[in-house]
C-alpha positions in Angstrom: 39.4 61.0 131.9 37.5 58.6 134.1 39.1 57.4 137.3 38.8 53.7 138.0 39.1 54.0 141.8 36.7 55.0 144.5 38.6 55.8 147.7 35.4 55.4 149.7 35.1 51.7 148.7 36.8 49.4 151.2 38.5 47.3 148.5 40.0 50.3 146.5 43.7 50.1 146.3 43.8 53.9 146.0 43.6 53.8 149.8 47.1 52.3 149.8 48.3 55.4 147.9 46.6 57.7 150.4 48.1 55.8 153.3 51.5 56.1 151.7 51.4 59.8 150.9 49.8 60.9 154.1 52.9 60.0 156.2 54.7 63.1 157.5 58.1 62.1 156.2 56.7 61.4 152.7 55.2 64.8 152.7 58.6 66.3 153.4 60.8 64.0 151.3 58.9 64.4 148.0 58.9 68.2 147.9 62.6 68.1 148.9 63.4 65.8 146.0 61.4 68.1 143.7 64.1 70.7 144.2 66.8 68.4 142.9 67.9 64.8 143.1 69.6 64.2 146.5 71.9 61.7 148.2 70.8 60.0 151.4 73.0 62.1 153.6 71.8 65.3 152.0 68.2 64.4 152.7 69.1 63.4 156.2 70.6 66.9 156.8 67.8 68.7 155.0 64.9 67.1 156.8 65.6 67.8 160.4 64.4 65.2 162.9 64.2 62.2 160.6 66.4 59.2 161.6 68.6 57.3 159.2 66.4 54.2 159.8 63.1 56.0 159.0 64.6 57.8 156.0 65.8 54.5 154.5 62.5 52.7 155.2 60.6 55.6 153.7 62.8 55.8 150.6 62.3 52.1 150.0 58.6 52.5 150.3 58.6 55.3 147.8 60.8 53.4 145.4 58.6 50.3 145.7 55.5 52.4 144.9 57.1 54.1 141.9 57.3 57.6 143.3 61.1 57.8 143.4 64.0 56.3 141.6 67.3 55.2 143.2 70.2 56.0 140.9 73.6 54.4 141.4 76.2 56.9 140.3 79.4 55.2 139.2 81.6 58.2 139.7 84.5 58.1 142.2 83.5 57.8 144.9 80.4 55.8 143.9 77.2 57.0 145.5 73.4 56.8 145.3 71.0 59.6 144.5 67.2 59.7 144.7 65.0 61.5 142.3 61.3 61.8 141.7 59.5 59.9 139.0 57.0 61.7 136.7 54.1 60.4 138.7 55.6 61.9 141.8 56.0 65.3 140.2 52.3 65.3 139.6 51.8 65.0 143.3 54.4 67.5 144.6 52.3 70.6 144.0 49.6 69.2 146.2 52.0 68.2 148.9 53.7 71.5 148.9 50.4 73.3 149.3 49.7 71.1 152.3 53.2 72.0 153.7 52.4 75.7 153.2 49.0 75.3 154.8 50.6 73.7 157.9 53.2 76.4 158.1 50.5 79.1 158.0 48.0 77.5 160.3 50.1 75.8 163.0 49.6 78.7 165.5 45.8 78.2 165.4 46.1 74.5 165.7 48.5 74.8 168.6 46.2 77.2 170.4 43.2 74.9 169.8 45.1 71.9 171.2 46.1 73.9 174.3 42.5 75.0 174.9 41.3 71.4 174.5 43.9 70.0 176.8 43.2 72.7 179.5 39.5 71.8 179.3 40.3 68.1 179.5 42.5 68.7 182.6 39.7 70.7 184.3 37.3 67.8 183.5 39.7 65.3 185.1 40.0 67.4 188.2 36.2 67.7 188.4 35.7 63.9 187.9 38.2 63.3 190.7 36.3 65.7 193.1 33.0 64.0 192.2 34.5 60.6 192.9 35.5 61.8 196.3 31.9 63.0 196.9 32.6 66.8 196.4 30.9 69.3 194.1 32.2 70.3 190.8 31.3 72.4 187.8 33.3 72.7 184.6 33.1 76.0 182.7 
């Protein structure tokens, strides 16, 4: 199957898809909904740290782009559930792999960030000494 898009071309709308799915909340919401359809409150409890406002905005974006469906359930009490569309299911395995990668590699990423920040702080102190006319060497 030939793919009509070229994400390296500035006018390719596939970039919009990349922008949408690269959001951290999208990367958590879609795999959560792959487990089962969920109500808003269930998603809010399941995905710690997301606000109601951000969850609602993200669900609307995902619905607009055809990745989730909003189902109005007429039971008593009436409620709404969200579920993945077939096109979203084709994406979940990839997103879940990214989630697992992040869970596995976050210690190395944290350590690298700490080393970088420490080096940056040493450089700032050195720059300050040089500005005051003093010597400095950063190792």
